[in-house]
N, C-alpha and C positions, 0 to 999 in steps of 0.2 A: 468425412468428418462433418456431419450435418447437425447443427444445433447442439453442439457439445460445449458444456461449461466446465472449464478447468479452474479449480480453486487452489490458489497458492497462498496460504496464510503463514504468519510468522512475526516475530518481533522486529523492532526497528534495527536497521543495519545488517539484516541477515542476507541481503542480496536479492530480495524478492523482485524488485523492479528490473534490475539488470538481467537476471535469469529469465524472468517472464517475457521480457521483450525479445531476447534471443530465441527463446523457445517458440514464441509466436511467429517469428520470422521463419524459423525452421519448419514449422507445421503449416505455414501460410494461412494463419488465422488472425483474428483481431486481438489486440491487447488493451485491456482497460486497467489502469493503475488506480485503484480505489483510494489508496493513500494520497496520491497526487491530488485527488479531488478535494480532500480535506485540507491539503496544503494550499491549494489555490484559494479556497475560501478564507483560510488564515491570512494569506497574503492580502486579500481584499479587505479584511478586517483591519489589518495593520495600516494599509494605505488610507483607509477612511477613518482612522482613529476610533474604531469601535472597540470598546472594552470587552475583551474575550471572556471576562467573568460575568458579563451581562448576557445571560443565556437567551433571553427573549430578543435582544437586539441582534445577536449573532444568528439566531434561527430565522428572524424576519429577513435579514440580509441574504441568507441562503435561499429563501423562497424566490427572490427576485434576481438571483444570480444564474447566469447561463454557463454551464461547464460541459464541455464536449471534447471528444477525441477525433482527430482527423489524421489519418496515416500514422496512428499511434503517437500523436503529439497532442498534449493537453492545451486547450484553449479556455481562457477565462474571459467571458464577455467578448469573444472574438479575438482576443490577444493571445499569442503564443507565449506562455509563461513557464515553459519547461525549464528554462535556465534560471528562473527566479525563485522557484519554490523549495530549493534545498539550502537556502541561506541559514545562517546560525539563528537569526531571529525567528524565522518560520519554524525551525527545528524545536526551539524552546517553547513555542506556543501551540503547536498543532494538536498535541494530545488533549489540551484543555478544550479546544474547539471540537475535536472528534468525540469527546465524551458526552456532549449535549444531546439528549435523546431526540429532540425535535429536529436537530441537524442531521442525525443519523437516519431518521425516518425519511427525511427529504432526499438524502443522498442515496439511500437504498432504492427508492423509487426511481431516481435517475439512472442508477446502475442497472436495474432490471430492464428499464426501457431501452437503454443503449444496447443491452445484450440480447434483446428479443430477436428471434428468428435468425440467429447466426451462431457460429462457433466462436468462442472467445476464451481468452485466459484472463482471469481477474486475480490480482494479488492485493492483500490487505491484512486485516486482523480478524474479520468475521465472515469471510466469503463462504467457507465451507460449513460454518455453524449457523449462519443467519441469512445471508443473501441468497445462496443456492445450497440449502441443506440437503437436497435430494440428489445432487450430482454424485456420481460414483468416482469422479476424478478429483480427489481431495489430497492435497499435500501440505505438510507443515515444514517449512524451511527454517532451520535454526542454526545458531552458532553461539559461541561463548560471548559474554558481554565484552571481554577484553578484545576479542577478535573483531567484533562489530564496531567497537569504539575506534580501533585502529583503522578499519576501512573508512569510516566516516571522517576521521581525522585526515587521512590521505586525500580523500575526495575534496574536502574543503580547502586543504593546503594547495592542491592543484589549481583550485579556482582563485587562489591569491588571498584567501582569508587568513587573518591572524587568529589561530586557534590553539588550544591547549589540549593535549591528549587526555590528561587526567580529567579535565572538566567535561570533555566530550564523552568519555566513558561513564562518568557519573550521570550525565544527562540521559544516556542510553538506559542506565539502570532505573532512573526515575521514570522514564517513559514506559518501561516494562511494567513498573508498579501501577502507574495510572491506567495503562491499557488493559492490564489483567484484572484490576480491581473495580473498574467501573460497573455500575449496576446493569446497564443495558448493553447487550451484545459485546461482552468483554473479549479480550484476546485469550483464546483457549484452543487447544488442539482438539479438533473433532475426533470422536472415538474411532471412526473408520478412516481417518486420514493417515497417509504414509509419511512418516517423519524422516527428514534428511538433515543430518548435521553437516553443514558445509565448512566447519572450522578449518579442516585440513584438506579441503578439496579446491581444485581450480574451478573457475567459472565454466570452462568447457566440460569438466567432469560432472558438474552438477546438471548441466543441460543434457548431457548424454544420459545420465541416470534417469532424469525425469522423462525424457523421450522414450526410453526403454520401458519404464513403468506404465506410461500411458498406453503404449502399444499392447502391453500385457493385459491391461484393463479392458481394452477395446474388444478383445476376443472372449472375455468372460461373460 
């Protein structure tokens, strides 16, 4: 597996991060969570009281922000923030940060640099359509809004957050609309991507399915 880019796109709550991390471990390659990069920047905006609707301010902050992955853990300016970027507040603001064109351009540059000269799995919204459009390893992981809302609800409840399932599901639907309707690099299934609906699949079943599909593509 030399210099292979595996793209796993899909909407919020489809299980991309969990699946991609497990698959990367199984294939012994690097995992880059592109969505986590936008979450980390959102966290920094919130910490610094940056108005997320001020596109220039957010884009300027992105340019001076160091985001990196070490051992598949995300670091924001040298700080491990993996446990901080899935909070309710970050969830509610990340799509507005991610739709800023100059932010996406900066992030794509970082993502391509991190992925240079190595085999990687990247998950996000536009990996197969924009970041690595020429890779043959493209997947679109999906699930119903209700199932995705339930997964996110249980995740946040486990972390001790006071959350409402109805609100979480509505937030998921709103994020889908924002992500799929933005002008630049929207969430969309690449024409040649293999779609997997995980609504009624276990995590292990999805990982098995992806590994099998990747092996099939390798010999084509």
